[in-house]
N, C-alpha and C positions, 0 to 999 in steps of 0.2 A: 581281427576281422570277425564280424558277427556272422552267425550261421542261420540260414533260412531253409526250412524243410519245404520243398516244392512237391505238391501232390498233384499228379497228372496221370489219369488212366492211359491216355494216348501219349506215347513217347517213342522216339526211335529205338529199334529199327523200324517200327511202324511208320509208314509214309503217309502222304496226303497232306492237304493244306492245314488240317487241324493240329498238327504237331509243330508247325513252324514257329508259332508264337512263343510257346514255352521253351522250345529248343534255343531260340535266339536270346531269350532272357537268361537261360543257363549259360550260354556262350559268353555273354558280356557282363553278368553280375559280378563275377570275381574281379573284374577291373574296377569295380565301384565299391570295394570294401565289404562285399557281401559274398560269403561262401555258400553256393547252392548245394544242397543235398537232395537228390531226387528220389521220390517214392512213387513207384509205378507198378504195373502188373507184369507178370511173366508173359511169354509168347501167347498170342491169341490168334484165332482164325480171323484173318482180315484180308481184304482183297488187294492191299498195297503194302509192300515192304520195301524199304530203301536203306540198306545198310551203310551207304555212303554218308548218310546224315550223322552217323556216329563219329565220323572224323571231325566234326565241328565242335564236339564236346571237349572242353579242356581235360587233359589227361588226369589232373588231380581231382576232378569231380567224382564224387561217390554216387553210384546209382544202385538203389536197392529195389529189387523186384520181388513182389509177393505173389503167392498163389491166389486163386479166386475160384468162386463157384458160380460165375456168371456164364451165360450161354456161349460167348465167344471163346472163353478159356476152356470150357467143357468140350466144345466141338473140336477145338485144337487138339486136346488130349486124346479124344476118341479117334481122330484121324491120324494122329502121329505115327502109329505103327505101320500105316500104309503110305506114308509120305516118302517118296523116293528122293526128292530134292529139297534143299534148304530154301530155295527160292519159291515161295508160295504166293507171289503176286500174280493175280489173274487179270486185274483191270476190269473185269466184268463180274457182277454178282446180281443174279436175279432174285429180287426180294418179293415177298408176298405181303400184300396190304393186310390180309387177314391175320397173318402171323404177327405183323407189326402191331395191329390193334390188340390182339390177344396178349402180346407181351406187355403192352401199356396197361392192360387191365389187371394182369397178375402182379407185376412188379412196381414198387414205389420206392423212390421217385422215378426209377428207370431200371432197365434190366441189368445194370452193372452193380446193383445192390449186393449181389453175391460177393463182391470184392471187399465190402466194408469190414467184415471181421478180420480177414487176412491182412488187409492194409493197416488197420489199427494196431494189430499185434506186431507187425513188422515195424511200424513207426515207433512203437514203445521200445523195441529192441534197439533201433537206431539211436533213440534218445539216451539210452544207457551209456553209449560210447561218445555221444556228442551233446554239447550244451546247445539246445535249440533256442535261438533268440526270437524267432518269428516263424509262423506257419503260413504258407501261401498255397491255396487250392484253386484250381482252374476248371471250369466246366464249359461245355458238356464233357462227361455226364455229370448231372447234379450230385450223384453219389459221392463224387470227389469232395464236395463241400461237407457232406456228412462225416467223411473220414477226418477232414480238418476240424470239424466241430468236436468230435470225440477226443482227438489228440489235444486240442486246445484245453479241454477240461482236465485231462490227465497231466499234461505237461505245464499247465499254467502259462502258456505262451500266447501272445496276441495272434489273432487270425486275420489275414487279408484274403478276401475272396474275389475271384476274377470271373466275369461273365463274358465269354466269347460269343454267346448267343443268349437271348432272353429265355429264362426258364419256362415261364407259364405260356408265353405266346409262341414258343418254338413250333414251327409248322409240323415237324416230325414228332413232337413230344406232346401234342395236345391230349389233355386228359379225356378219358372215355366216358365219364359220368360226373354228376354233380358231386358225389362223394369223393371221387378222385381229385376233382378240381379243388375241393375244400381242403383235402389232405395235402395236396401239393402246395397250396398257399400257406398252410400252417408250417410246413417244413421250410419253405422259402423265408417266411417271416422269422422263424426261429434262428436260422442261419444269419440273416441280416441283423437281427437284434444282438447277436453275440460277436459279430465281426467288428474288428477295430477299424477297418476301412474296406470300402467296396470299389473295385475297379471294373469299368465296363469298356467294351470295345468301340462304342460310339455314343454320341449324345442322346440318340433316340432311346437306347436301353437305359441310360442314366435317368432320363426324364420319366420313363415308364416306372422305374423303381421308386423314384422320389415321389411321384404322384400316388403310388400305391402304398408307400410306407414313408410318410412325411418325417418321421423321426430319424430316418437314415440320413445323416448329415455329412458324414465323411466319405465322399465319393470322388473318384477321379476318372477321367476318360483317357485311356491309352489305346490308341488305334492299333490295328495291325500295320505291317509295313514291309519294307524291302531291306535286304542286306547288301550294301554296296560291294562287299567282298564276293558275293555270288555272281556279280556282273563283271568282275575283273578277270575272269578266267577264260573268256572266249570272245571272239569277234563275230558279229552278225554275218550270216551268209546270204548273198543275193540269190534268189531262186529263179528270176525271170518271169514269174507269174505274179498276178495280183493275189496275194495269199491272205486268207482270213484265218487267223489263229485263235484257237480256244484252249485255255489251260484250266483244268479242273474237272469236277464231276458233273455228269448229266444224270438227273433223276427227276422225281416229281416236282421238286422245288426249282430245279434248273432244267426246264423242259425245252429241248432244241426244236420241237416240232414247228412252231411258227417261223423260226429262222430257216429251217430246211425247206419249208413250203415256199417261202419267198425266194430262196436260192433256186429252187426247182423251176419256178415260174419264169424267173429272169433268164435261166439257161435256155428255155424254150423260146423266149421272145427276142433275145439278143445273141447272135452267133458268136461275136467276139467275146462276150461274157462267158459263154460255155467253153470256149477254147483257151481262155487266158486266166480263168479264175480257179484257185485251189482252196479247199477248206481243209485245214490241218487241225485235227483234234488230238489233244494230249491229256490223258487222265482216265479215270474210271467212268463207267456208265452203269448205273444201277436202275432197277425197276423195269427196264426194257432193253432189248438188244439193239444197239445203235446200228450195227451192220444191216439188220433187217429194215430199220427205219430209213437208212440211206438208200437201200434198194427200192423201197416203196416209192420214194420220190425220184427215182431214176438218176441218182447222183454218184453212181459207182465210179465214174471216171473223173469226177471233180473232188471227191472226198478222200483224204488220206487219214485213216483212223489209226493212230499210232498206239493207242492204249496207254497204260501207265508206264511212265519213264521215271528215271531218277530225277531228283529236283534240279540238279545241274543241267541235265540234258533237256529237261522241260523248259528251262529258262533260255537255253540256246535256241530251241524251236520258237519260243515266244519272240525273241529278238530278231528272228529272221522273217517274221510276218510283215505284211504291208499294213494291215489293220488288225485290231484285237476285238474279239467278241465277248461280251459280258451278258449273261442271261439270268434273270430271276423271275419267278412267277409273280403274278399280280393278285394272288390269293390274300385274304385277310391275314395280317401278321407279317407279310413280306416287307413292309416298310421299315422294319427294324433291322433287316439283314444287311450286313456289310461283308461281302466276300473278301477273304484274305488276299486273293490274287489281284484285286484292283490296284493295290499299291505297287506290285511288281509290274503291272501293266503301265502305271505311271512312269516308273523308272525306265522301262523299255523305250519310252518316248514315241509310241505309235498311237495314231488316232483310235479311239474306242467307239465301237457301236454297242450302245447299251440298250438291250431289249429287256426292259424292266420297268417297274412302277415309277412314273415321273416324279412322284412326291416322296420316294423312299430315301433311306440313308445313302445307298450307293449312288443314286441319281444326284443327290446333293453334292457328294464329293466330286463327281464328274463335272458338274456345273461350276463348282468353286474353282477347280483347277483348269477349266476350259479344255479338258482332255478329250472330249468327244461329243457325240450326239445321243440323245435319249429318245426312245420310241416305245410305246406300250406294246406288250406281247400280243395284244389283240389286233394291232394295226399292221396287217400284212402289207398293205399298200405303202404305209410309211416305211417299213423295213426295206421294201424294194427300192423306194426312192433314195433312201440314204445309201444303200449299196451302190446304186447307179452313180450317185454323186461322188462317192469315194473312188469308184472305178474310173470315172472320167478324170478326176484329179490325178490318180495314179498314172493313167495313160499320158497325161500332159506334164508329168513330173512336178505336180503341184501339191502332192500329198505330204502334209507335215502337221505337226502340232507343236505349239510353243508354250511349254509349262513354265510357271514361275519357279525357278530353281531354289529360291530361298524357302518357298512353301513346300517344295518337294523334300528338302532336307529334314523337315520335321517328321517325316515318315520313315527315316532311316532307323534301322533296328537298334543301333548303338544309342541314338538319341532317345528312342522310346524306352530303352532300358534305364537310361538316366532318370526318366520320369518315374519309373517303377522304384528305383533306388531311393528317390526322394520320398515316395510314399512310405517305404520301409523305414527310412530314417525318422520320419515324423512319428510313425506308430511306435517305434522302439524308444524314442525319446519320451513320449507320453507314458510309456509303460515302465520307465525307470523309477 
């Protein structure tokens, strides 16, 4: 069995959507003749921890955690003497736009660059005890690819890089000056030139990279997905309400304000709507306090803000909803975003209300699968009309969605890991 060193800054017990992709790869790769060895960071200050995710990792999988001098690790260490509980999930983190911009100005390619030295040293120590046949790095953060680049040079092993988001056009990682943009492009080009293969989470990012770097020929699209095993442990509960479910993070990219405004206006216009509709939110909310926003729109009696829950409990809440809400900003660059939760939405089999750019990657998936309806975040009247239509269908027991089951299966995590193993096999064969 060949060995692959998987470099991922975010890894369980850190929770949230960002860890699901690499976690599921680790879970299933050993069934495909690839032994995963994980290189990640030690505990960091993060608003979501989910120790139950560790149960999904095969017992024989080795996980190596290195130190780091990045802000999240440093803050964790500074607060450690005052932490009374091991459970440090808050679900709410108020971030500063100024601090974010300052961080992008100081650190290149991102503020996780302080992990680079520690991760490379740890990776070299791991390689002394294990023959590494291939290196796989996944971003964000892009610093993970720099770790992979250095280890490739020292270990003489081929590097496969995985883009869960676009590097340059990521809405949260926009460079702060011309010099920063130039340096970011140089780093990205260097990594792509040295990579044996490039994996992207959707076709939009693949096309963006191919247009920017025509010499990058070996690329593969492996989407995010759902794990059938996650849905086999519970039955959906009926609530008696028309329940609008949302799973994930609210922030500047996923701004709930247009939806909450539409919900508020409908609650004032239709008495039945106010009495029979519930909005259930599961996940973190950054950049603003969702409780205050709900109060502003007078939705205290309609909104159930559960905050961050374990992944299993989150899916249980999702499966009990009547419809599912998906939100993405329509700012420039949003068209390449594909949120990981969309595939779990598909598997839940509930109609989707997509408040997002009609021409983006997420909208394309919803249209292809006929899983729901798309409306621009700026179209408050459109959001209201779709909500009324869904509510009417629910009241008449006509609310349903018919997905193509064969198409749905291509998003199953085991099948997606098959595709990754094929990439690994091809790269390893070319390297022999």
